[in-house]
N, C-alpha and C positions, 0 to 999 in steps of 0.2 A: 689158355694153358696155365693161367695163374689164378690162385684162390679157387681151385677146382673142388674144394670141399664144400663150397657154398653154391646155392642156386645162382644161375647166371645173373639175374637182376641185382642180387645182393653184392655181387663182385664189384659193381660200379662204385659203391660207396667206399669200399676198401681201396680201390684204385685211386679214387679221388683223395682219400686221406693220405695216400703215399705220394701225392703230388701230381698225379696225372690229370690232364684236362681233355683227353680224348681216349677213345677205345675202339677196338676192332674185334671181329668175331668171324667165324666161318659160316655156317648155314643159318639163314634167316627163317627158314620154314618151321623150325622147331622152337621158335621164340614168340612171346607175346609182345608184338611190336608196339602196340599202343602203350602198354605199361613201360616198356623199355624207353620209349621216347619221353614219357612223363618223368621217369626217374632221371634220365640224362639231363633234361631241362632243369629239374630241381637242383641238380649237382653242378650245373654249368658246364657239362661235358658235351662233346660232339663226337660223331661217328666218323672215324677216319676211313675205314674200309670193311667190307665183308665179301664173302664168296659170291661171284656172279653166277656160278653154275656148279652143281654137284652131281648132275645126272647125265651129262653129255661130255663128249671128248672133242676138243677143237681139232685134234689130229685125225679124226675119223670123218671123212666126207659124208658118210651115211647119216651122221648126226646133224647135218647142216640145218635143216628146218627146225628140229627139236632144240638145237642150240640157240637159234635165233629167238624162239619162243621163250626159252628159259631166261635168256639175257633180258628180254623185254620185261618179264615179270620182275626180275631182280632190279632192273633200272627203275621201274615204277616205285619199288620199295626204297631204293636209294634216294630218290627225289623226295619222298615223304619224310625220310629220316634226316635228310640233309647230309648224306654220306658223300665223301669226296672221291672215293675210289671203289671200283669193283675189281676183285682179284680173279684172274683168269688162269686156268691150267690147261696144258695141252692134252691131258688125259683125265679120265674119271678114276678117282682113287677108291680103292676097296677099304674095308674096315681095318685091315692090317697095314695100310699105307701104301701098298703096292699098286701099280697101275693096272686097271682092268685090261685084259688082253685086247688088242686091236686085231682086225682081220689080217690073217697071215699074208695075204696077197699084196698088202700095201707096202710100197717101197718107202724109204726115208724121204725121197723127193716128194712123193705123194702126200706123206704126212705133213711135210713142211708146207706144201702148197695149201693143204686143207687148213692148217693152223693160220697161215697168212690170210686166207679168205675169211676165216672165222673172226680174226682180229679186226679185219676191215669191216665186217658186218657189225660187230659190237661197237666200234668207234663211230660208225655212221648212225647207229641207233642213239648214241649218246650225244649227238650234235644238239646244242642248245640246252642241255641238261645241267651242265657244270660238273658232270661226273667223268672221271678219267678211267679208262680200262687199262689195268696194269697186268701184264703177262709175267708169270713167275716160273723161271727155271728151278728145278729141284734136284737134289742129289739122289743118285741111284746106288750109291755104295752102301748106305745104311737104311735110310728112311723110306725111300720110294723106288724099289726095284721095278724095272720095266718102264719107268717114266721116259717119255720121248725127249723132251728138251732138258738135258742134264748139264748144260753149260750156257753161259750168258751170251756167247758170241753170236749164235744164230738169232737169239732174241733181240739183241741190239740191232742186228742187220735188218730184221723185220720192221722194227719201229722207226729206224732211220729211213728205210725205203718208203714207209707209209707217210712219214712226215706230217702226222696229225697231232694236234694238241690233246686229242682224246685217246691216244694210244701211246703208252709208255711201258717201261720194264719195271717190274718189282724186283729189286736186287736184294736177295737174302744172303747176307754175308756168311752165315753158317753153312747154308747149302752149297754155296759156290766155293768156300774154303774147303769143304769136304771133297769137292771135285778138283781141288788143286789150284784154284785161281788165286792170284795175288789180289786180294779184294781192294786194297787201297789203290793199286795201280789201275785196276779196272774202273773204279769210281772216278779217278782223275781223268781217264780217257773218255768217259761216256756220260758224264753228269747231265748233259742236256737231254738225255733219253731216259733218265731214271725218274719215275713218278712216285715211288714209294720204297721204303727200306725196311727190312726185317733183320733182327739180330738175335743171336744165341751163340754160345761159345762152343768150341770144338776141342776135344771130343765130348760127347754126352748130351749136347744140345741144352746145356744149362745156362744160367745167367752170365752175362759178360763179366770177365774177371776170374772165371773158374777154369779156363782152358788156355789155349795157345794163341788165339787171335788177339792182336794188339788193338784193343778197342779204343784206347786213348788216341792212337794214331788214326784209326778209322774215323773217330768223331772229328778230329781236326781236319781230316781230308774232306769230310762232308762240309764243314764250316768254310774251309778255304776255297772250296769250289762253289760256294753259294747255294748249297742245298736248302730249299725252302719247304720241303715236305715234312712228314712225320716219320718217326722211327718206331716201328712196331716191335713190341717185346714178345717175340714168338719163341719162348723157351720154357722148359720144364725146370722149375726151381730145384737147385741142389740143397739150398738152405731152406729155412721156413719161408713160406711164400711172402710174408710181409717184409722180411729182411731182404729177400731177393728183389722184390719189386722196388723197394726204396733205394737199394744200391744201384740198380740199373737206371733209375730215374736221375739220381745224382750224377751219374756218369754222362748222361746225355742232355741234361737240362741246359 
């Protein structure tokens, strides 16, 4: 979402110059992975996360086998790239960000059961790989209408019940603030189950400091609760991209 006027491989040098030592992305299938790995190695950067699936929905039991196959392919790529996390979504997102419709007959309970089974499958596949499966709730108010898991409560319940070091929650402060959560309070109460963090400010999904989320407090909450993971800058810059990237890096360094 940053330095988007440049080809993806060229963005790594710009991120490195802004202070970053890791990067993440969405789909791996549209990238030259060999070139990406070489550039990252030259810059001394690592891969924090990328999307584990873009073609299947965890909440749809009919996608069970296809989801398993897609995760296995992504896991193989993650191991080759040394990626730490695979990002998981309950739904398949369409080009406009909305969730692709699920079969109308599925109840919320059936969707939750299917999501839990899919998370279990993904975490079992990840055993011995060093890769963590991170499930991400998203907001349905602006960015992702129709998305099933639009709050962190059910997500935390799933990963707590699973109690696997390979299954955690991806806590996106922007998405959850959009859904009305007190993001600092949620982090304080659930740190043991958070595997990765995303940030953007509200409203607008721009860089921290442009909206109403108290990111200084959020940063201190992460530190005080002993968060050891990365903070993903998943925002659309309001300022020029270099300035936005540098200001966000300074806030969280």
